[in-house]
N, C-alpha and C positions, 0 to 999 in steps of 0.2 A: 433446425435443427444446432447448426454453430452457433445460433446466440444461446441456447441453454448451457451447450458444450462450454461456451465460455463463462458464462454468468455463473458454473457449477463451479470454476474454478476459483471466482473469490470467497464461494463458500467455504470451499476447501481450504481456503486462506484462513479467513476466520475461525475456523474449527482447529485447526492446527495453533494458531498464535493463540486460542482463547484455554486451550488445553497444553500451552507452551511445549510442543511437541515438536523440536526444532527439526528432527527426519521427517516429518510429514509436508511440514514447512517446506523445505527445500524440495520436497517432491511437486510442488506446484514451479516450481522453477527449470527452466533449460538445466542439465545436467552438466554443461560446459562451464568454463570460464570467462564466458561472452555473458554473462550478466550483469547488471548493474543497479543498485538500489540509493535514491537520495532519499533522507526522511525529513523530518521539521525541526531536528537539532541542526545546529551551526557546527557540526562536525559528522554528521549524519552522509557519507556517501563513500561508496565501496562497490569495488569491481571484485568481482570473483567470487567462487564459491565461497571459501574461506571467509572474506573480507565480509561478505553479507551473512553469511551463519554469525558471525561474530556478534554485527550490530544485534540480531535478532535475540541473540543470548542475552543482551545488557538489555535488551527492552523487558524481555521474561524476568530479569531479576531486579529490575527497578519497578514494576508493576503487575497486576493481575488483572488482564482483561477476560471481560466477564459476557458482552454483547458486540456484534457490527449493525448497528440499523442503516439500513441502508435508505439513501434517501434518492439522489437522480443517477441516473446512467445511461450513458450512452455508448455502444461501440459503433466502430466502423472497421467494414472489412476490408481486405483487399489481399486478393490471392491468400496465399497461406500465411498472411499477417491481420491482425486486429490493432488495434489502439480503443482503449476502454477508458472511459471519462467518467469519475464517481464523486458522489459527494455523500458522508456517511456521517454519522456520531459512533464513535468507540466509546464503551459504557467502559470504566475502570474503577480500579482502587489502586491511588498514589497515595503512600505516606499516609495510611488509616482514614484516608478522605476518597467517597466516590465522587466520580469525574462523568463527564459527556465531554468530550473532545469534538470539536467540529472537524472535520479533515476530509482535503480534496485530494484527488488521487489522478495521477493518469497510468496506465499501465501498457504496455508491449506485449505482445505474443505471439507467436510463430506458432505453425502446426507443425507437427512431424509424427509421425508413423500414427497418423489418427487420433493422437493428443496435443492441445493447446497447452502451450507451456512459457511461461512469464519471462522475459527478457530483461526486461526495464521496469521496476516504479516506482515513481516519482511521488512524493506525500509534500502534501503544504497546509496551512493555515491561513485563511482569508486574514487581510490587516486588521486587527481590530481599529484603527486610531486614521481610517478610510472612509469616511462618510459614503452611501449608496449615491452613486451616482459621479463619484469622484474616482478618478485615474492614479492620482498620487496624495503623498502628504509630507510635509517635511520633515514630520516626524520620520518616515523611513530613511531619511538620508544618514550618512555616517558623520 
């Protein structure tokens, strides 16, 4: 039951994101300022309701997302907290071009009043200059 409820939050997030519904998006998150999001962009890290809202509004303005294609999902439960690890493809249109963006997420949730709420989401993209089985690349250096 808990796994289904947690996975339902992923679908709620995806539906809100695809419809560019900022109010529905924010309902996925805890309604306190004790939330944070790290995105794939160099400046995409924020804390609190207002900063998270502004990040999503910027994303909605830049591109139109059509589908979240879930691949691998792993859920770890500990009392009233969960950590969800996900790989997915995001199908979107950016500057009149259709893209499939491979993303990796880590989402931290807490259960409050019977609902699973997101308190942190980290997104990353796998390093394209790193061969399989290789931990580092000189190209990753500053």
